[in-house]
C-alpha positions in Angstrom: -37.0 73.2 -22.4 -35.5 76.8 -21.9 -32.2 77.0 -19.8 -33.7 79.6 -17.4 -37.0 81.4 -17.2 -38.0 84.6 -15.9 -40.3 84.9 -12.8 -40.6 85.5 -9.1 -38.6 84.0 -6.4 -40.1 82.2 -3.4 -38.9 81.1 0.0 -40.5 78.0 1.5 -40.5 76.9 5.3 -41.6 73.6 5.9 -43.2 72.7 9.2 -45.7 70.2 11.1 -48.6 72.6 11.3 -48.6 73.4 7.8 -46.8 71.5 5.2 -45.2 74.4 3.6 -45.5 78.1 4.2 -44.3 80.5 1.4 -42.7 83.8 2.5 -45.7 85.9 1.5 -47.6 83.8 4.0 -49.5 81.5 1.7 -49.8 78.0 3.4 -50.4 74.5 2.1 -52.2 72.5 4.7 -50.5 69.1 5.6 -52.9 66.5 4.6 -51.4 63.8 7.1 -51.9 60.7 5.0 -50.5 58.2 7.4 -52.4 59.7 10.4 -55.7 59.4 8.5 -55.0 55.8 7.3 -53.2 54.6 10.6 -56.4 52.9 12.2 -56.9 50.9 9.0 -53.5 49.9 8.7 -53.4 48.8 12.4 -56.6 46.7 12.0 -55.0 44.8 9.0 -51.8 44.4 11.0 -53.6 42.9 14.0 -55.6 40.4 11.5 -52.3 39.4 10.3 -50.6 38.7 13.7 -53.7 36.3 14.4 -53.3 34.2 11.0 -51.1 31.0 11.4 -47.8 30.9 9.5 -47.9 29.1 6.1 -51.5 29.2 5.3 -53.2 30.8 2.4 -55.1 33.2 4.4 -51.7 34.4 5.8 -50.4 35.3 2.3 -53.6 37.0 1.5 -53.6 39.1 4.6 -49.8 39.8 4.0 -50.7 41.2 0.5 -53.5 43.4 2.3 -50.8 44.9 4.6 -48.6 45.7 1.7 -51.4 47.3 -0.2 -52.3 49.5 2.8 -48.8 50.7 2.9 -48.8 51.2 -0.8 -51.9 53.2 -0.7 -50.6 55.6 1.9 -47.4 56.2 -0.2 -49.2 56.8 -3.2 -51.5 59.2 -1.6 -48.3 61.1 -0.5 -46.5 60.8 -3.6 -49.3 62.2 -5.5 -49.8 65.3 -3.2 -45.9 66.1 -3.4 -45.8 65.7 -7.0 -48.6 67.8 -7.8 -47.3 70.6 -5.4 -43.9 70.5 -6.7 -44.9 70.8 -10.2 -47.1 73.8 -9.4 -43.9 75.5 -7.5 -41.6 74.7 -10.4 -44.2 76.2 -13.0 -44.7 79.4 -11.1 -41.2 80.3 -9.6 -37.8 81.0 -11.0 -36.0 80.6 -7.7 -37.3 78.2 -5.1 -35.5 78.5 -1.7 -35.9 75.8 1.1 -34.4 75.7 4.3 -31.6 72.9 4.3 -32.8 70.4 7.1 -30.9 67.3 8.3 -34.1 65.2 8.4 -32.2 62.3 9.7 -31.4 64.4 13.0 -34.8 65.7 13.5 -36.3 62.0 13.6 -34.4 61.3 16.7 -37.1 63.0 18.5 -39.3 60.1 19.5 -42.5 62.4 20.2 -42.4 64.0 16.6 -40.7 61.1 14.5 -43.8 59.7 13.2 -45.3 63.2 12.1 -42.0 64.1 10.6 -42.0 60.9 8.6 -45.6 61.5 7.7 -44.9 65.0 6.2 -42.0 63.7 3.9 -40.0 66.9 3.5 -37.0 65.1 1.8 -39.4 63.7 -0.7 -40.7 67.3 -1.5 -37.2 68.8 -1.9 -36.0 65.9 -4.2 -39.3 66.2 -6.2 -39.0 69.9 -6.7 -35.3 69.7 -7.7 -36.3 67.3 -10.6 -39.1 69.4 -11.8 -37.2 72.7 -11.4 -34.3 71.4 -13.6 -36.8 70.4 -16.0 -38.6 73.6 -16.1 -35.7 75.9 -15.8 -36.1 76.9 -12.1 -33.5 76.8 -9.6 -33.7 75.3 -6.3 -31.6 76.9 -3.4 -31.0 75.2 0.0 -30.6 77.9 2.8 -29.0 77.5 6.3 -31.8 76.6 8.5 -30.9 78.6 11.4 -33.5 81.6 12.1 -35.3 81.0 8.8 -38.8 80.8 10.4 -38.3 84.0 12.2 -37.0 85.8 9.2 -39.6 84.4 6.9 -42.4 85.3 9.4 -41.1 88.9 9.8 -41.1 89.1 6.0 -44.6 88.1 5.7 -45.9 90.9 8.0 
């Protein structure tokens, strides 16, 4: 592990239409794991609500609900870990806009999509991998970052 490495810098704008957009215009599409698995999860939860309390079948169905949630979390975690490792290996400085995710979740219309994207998990994963690989993560004030980033890409 070297203390610092040479290489380019990258600015990343996270969003809902694309998971992450680099300042050069390269986009990483949002896989929307929760949205894609939502119907299966709802089916298992409906089944759970119909099973009487205290029965062996309820315990079995409860495990199935837990496994469905775990599967969604594992898909998301795997996607973020692979993407963050790729960024940490290729760039010396990685700049993100500093978002207060807790405040963005107050929007009832977008809260499920924002939770599905897991921006906080991405930043946390990249900070750990960047420290190990000799890269640096910088959090930038989020005001006007999307407008400035899109102008740089043109």
